[in-house]
N, C-alpha and C positions, 0 to 999 in steps of 0.2 A: 595787704601787700598788693602793690601795683603790678601790672603786666610787665613793664620794663624791668622791675626788680626780679620778677620770676624768670624773665629771659636771661638776665645776668647770671642767675643760679643754674641755668641749663634746663629750666622747666618749660613745658609746653602748655599753652593755653588754647583751648578749642572753644569757639563760640559758634552756635548754630542760630542763625537769625535771618529774617526777611528784611531787616533794616540795613540799607546799603550806605548809610552815612559814614560808617567807620571802615569801609572796605579798604580805603587807601592807606590805613594804618597797618594792615595785615602783611605778613611776610608771604602768605599764600592764601588764595581764595579759590575754593572748589565750588562750582555751581552744579546743582542737581536739578533735573526736570523729570518728574515721574519716576524717581528712584534711580535715574541713570546720570552719570557724570557727563555734563555737556561742556564744561570748561574747567581747566586746572591751570591757574596762572600764578606765577611767583612775582612778587614785587621787588624792585631794587631798593625801595625806600625802607620798609620795615619800621619797627618801633624805635630802634636805637640808632639809626643811621644819622 
């Protein structure tokens, strides 16, 4: 099952990664440094826009 299909079903997908190649696909990106949130941004694009 793909992420867009899960999203249509109202499901949430959480990915924890250091790979920033796909950050622009996310609805929300939370950045942590040393266990503290340093950035919390929401994208207008998202997976299904």
